N, C-alpha and C positions, 0 to 999 in steps of 0.2 A: 423521425416518430410524425406521422404526420395527421395533422390535424383538416377541419374545415376551414379553419381559415388560413392554415398555410404547413410547414414544416418546422421543427425543432432537430436540429445537430448538436449532439454533444462533441467536442471534438476528446481527443483522448487525453491531451494534453493538460483538461479537465478532471478528466477520471483520474488523473496520473495524480492532480493535486490534489482531489479527493481521497486515494488510494495512501500518499506520505499524507494528508494530515491525521487520517485515521491510524495507521499505522506508528506515529508520534504521539497520539493517544493513549497506546499500549505501552512505549515505552518510555513514557515522561519525559518527552525534551521540550522544551519552547520552541514551536513554530518559530519565531522573530529571531531567534539567532540565527547572525551569519554563517557559523560554519554547521548549521541545521542542514542548509539548503545541498550542501555535498550528501548528503544520507537518499534525497530522492536522483541521481544515480544509480542509487541498489532498487526504484521502481520500472520496471516496465508492465504494459497493456497490450494487449492483444487480441480482433477483435473473431470474433466465431462467423463463419458466412454466413449464419442467422443474426448478425448483429449483439450477438450476444458476447459478454466480455470477460476474458483472462488472465488477472493481473498474476504476473510476477514479482518477488520482495527476497531480498535477500541480507542476512544477517544476521549479526554479533547475536548471542543469550547471555545476560547474565549468569555469571556463578551460581550456583545454588538453588536455584529454580528450577522448576519442572521446563526443561527445553520442548517437550511434546504440547505442553501443556499453555508455554507462549506460545507458539506456533497458532495453536488453538485460537490463542487469542486475535491476535492478529489476524489471521484468515478469516473469524467471526465480525468482527468490526472492519474491516476493511467490506467486504464481502455485504453487510446490513448496511455501511454508509451509502455507496454507490448504487447500494436495487434502493432504498429510499430515496435519495438528493435526487435521482436520475428515472429511474422506473423504466432501468434498461437489465436484464438480470444476467447475473452475476454464478458461471459459467463455473468458474475455480478460483484460487486462489492458492499459487503456490508459496512455497513458504521456503525456503532455502538460511540453512544455518552453518555461514562457513565458518564460524570463531563461535569462543566460549570467553568475555571477560568479566572484571568487576562491575561496569559499571557502562553502559552502554555512553559512547560522549562521538560528538558526529566527526570527532579528527580521526577517531581509530578508524570508523564505519568507511570514508570519503575513500578512502589509500586502497578499497579491495577490484581488485577485475578479474 
């Protein structure tokens, strides 16, 4: 982003961290838990040629909930937070449901590849 005084560049790692914390808000996991860091590897950031962002998230869904609604909540929260904090447009948030579990735990998610 260019301004009269200079440029502001926001790294993909910052975008990934925003997406990660937005994801944790939906799954209600404490970001201070050391095991939680394993979940971060399930989030990828891609930049489009016009500097928009596409986010990819892999996660398990909690059993008994609407998987579609769960995915939509993740999409909405990540998209809104990235755009609000960085003013970078989010083209898409693609959520891949990899499993259905009783409760999402960091050690269950981190073993996916």
